N, C-alpha and C positions, 0 to 999 in steps of 0.2 A: 673903130675900135670900141669894144664892150666897155661899159662903165665899171666892170667889176673891179678892174685895175685902177684903185683909187690913188689920190696924191701920196697917201703914206707908202703904197706899194711902189710907186715910181720912185719916191725918195729912198727907199731901200734898194731899189734896182741901182740907182746911181752910186749909193755907198758900196755895193758889191762890185760894181764896174771899176770903180775908182782904186780897187785893190790889185788890179792887174795892169801890167804894161801893155798889154794888147787886149782891148776890149772883147774880143771873140773868145777869149779865154775864159770869161765870166759865164759862158753858156750854160754849163752844168749848173752852177748855184742858182742861176736865173731861172732854170727849169724848175728847180725844187721850190723857189720863191712862187712860181705860177701854182704849183700844186698846193702850197700853203694857203692860197686864196680859193682856188676852184675844187680841190680835192683830186684833180686829173690834169692832165696836159690837154686842153681842148684846142681847136683851131685859132680861136682868139688868143689863146696863151701863146701858141707858136708865132703868131703876128706880133704879139707883144714883145716876145724876145727878138724878133728879127729886126723890129723899129728900133728896140733899145741898143742892140749891137750893130745896127747898120748891115745885117746879113739877109739873105734871101730867105723866105720860108722854107724852101727846098733844103737849105743848108741846116736849118733848126730840125726840121722834120726828120732828116737823116739821123741826127743825134738822139732826138726824142724816141725814135723806133727802133734805135740800136740797144739802148740801156733798159733792163726789166724794170727798175725802179721808177721809170716814169710810165705813169698808167695812163692808156687812152680812154678809159671809160670812167665815169664817177665812182669813187670808192666810198666805203663805209666810214664810220667814226673809227673803226680799226681795222688794220690789215692782219690778218692772222696767217703767218707763212709756216708752214709745216715742211721740215726737212725730209725729203725722201731719196736723198743720195744714199749709196751703198751702205754704210754703217748704220745710220739712222734707220734705213729701210728694213734691215733685217732685224733689228731690235725693237721694232714696233712702229716706226714712222708711217709706213704704208697703211697699217691697220688705223692709226690716229687720223690720218688724213680722210680715209674712207668713212670713219665714224662720224667725223665733223662734216664731211660733205653730205653724208645721208641726214644728219641732224638739221643742218642749216638748209638742206634742199638746193644746194649750189654746187658747181664745178669750180675749176680753176679761174681764178680772177672774176669770179662772179660775186654778187653782192647779195646778202640776206637783209632785208629791210630797206627802207628808203635810204639811199647813199647821203652821207653826211649827218643823219639824225642819231640821236642818242641810241646806243645799242646796236646800231648796223655793224655788219661785219662783212669785209671782203676776204674771202679764202683763197689761198694760192699755194702750189707746190713750191718748194725752195730748193735750189740745189745747195751744196755743201755751205753750211753756216759756220764753219771753223770751230766746231764745239765737239769733236768726236769723243773726247774723254767724258763727255756729260751727254751722251746719246740715250735715248732719242730726245731732240730738242725741237722746240718750235719758237717763234718770235711772234710778239704783238708790237706792231709798230717799230720794229727792228730792236725790241727789247728781249733779253733772253728769259725762256722759262724752260730750265734744264730738268733731265732725269724724268722725262714725262711718261705718262702711260695713256690708254685710251681714256680710263676713268678721270685721272687728273685733267686731261686736256678738255674733257666734255664739261667738267665742273668750271674750268676756266672760261670757257666759251659762255656758260649760263651766266656766270658773274657778269661778263662784259655785256651780255644782253640785257641785264637788269640795270646797267648804268654804273657798275662798280668798275674799280680800276685795281684789281690785285697787285700787289707789289711783285715786280720781276724777281726771279731768282738772283740776279746780280745787275748792277747798273743802275740808272736813274729811275726815279718813280715813274709809273706809266702816266702818260698823257693822252693824246689822240694822234691821229694821222697828219692832221693839217698842222699841229704844233711842232712835231717832229720834223715836218718838211721845212719849216721856218728855220728850225736848228740847222738842218742840213744844207739850208742856203747861206748860214753864217750869220744868221741873226738869233740873238739870244736874249729875249727879254728878261729872263730870270735866269741867269747864268748859274748862280750858286745852286739852284734847285736842279738845274739841268745836269750838273756833274756829281750830285751827292749818290752816295750809295756805293757799295763793295763792287769792284770791276772784276776781280778774279774769284776763282772758286778753288776751294781746298783740293780737289782732284787735279786741277791743273799745276797746282804749286807744290804737290807731294814730291815729285823727284828733286825739286830744288831744296825742299826742306830736308830730305834725306841726305843729299849731299852735304848740306850745311852740318847737320847732326853728326855726320862721319867724318867731316873735314876733307871731302873730296874736292879737288880742284881741277880746272881744265888746264892743260899744258900751257905754259907761258908762250906769248907770241914771240918770235924771233925779233931781234932788233932791226933786221933788215930783211926784206924778202929774198927768197934764193932766186939764183939766176935763171932766167927763162931758157929752157933748153932750146938749142938750135933746131930749127925745122929743115927737113930735107928740102933740097932744091927743087922746084916743080919743074915737071918735064913736059 
């Protein structure tokens, strides 16, 4: 077993596992814990999870290779995820991704700079980031930067490469990939800092605000659900 998983990591692993009635249910957060230490999921990380959960390495690998948030190669200090799904793409997401790819000299899930060092960046395409009303969007370490353009995205990446951490459009202050992975594992060394910041955008709340101003209400729910219609007999 590699020494990278120290006593603190093992203690955190035990705390995570204790939250679940069946230990194998802790696999997803444990993989995030591994990434908080290594910056990706290595073969050693897979063995660590398998040993902690009494699973086979094949079982852990099946999960680690299924979800795109688990990275199989070392990542940069920051992961920049550019949404290139339909709406973001037609509003400029494809152009943003291409400009950043050209600027950094990397492709999908490749890293500019020495992985883990200050200013290093892993670039990736992202499927829908659930912010269509703010398109085009990108994320840095899963924090949102809304209403982007080619120019603003390039300015953002320049700042990241200088070691700066521009504040996201909404959400918590920007940290780094390993810190976010620790939080995704359920460990919050600084919980107050992790949850501060506005989580919604005016564009998202505009419909609710309009309804409130005009006194619009959704129809009341019935006291009891209507009877389920009879189904025809199967033949």
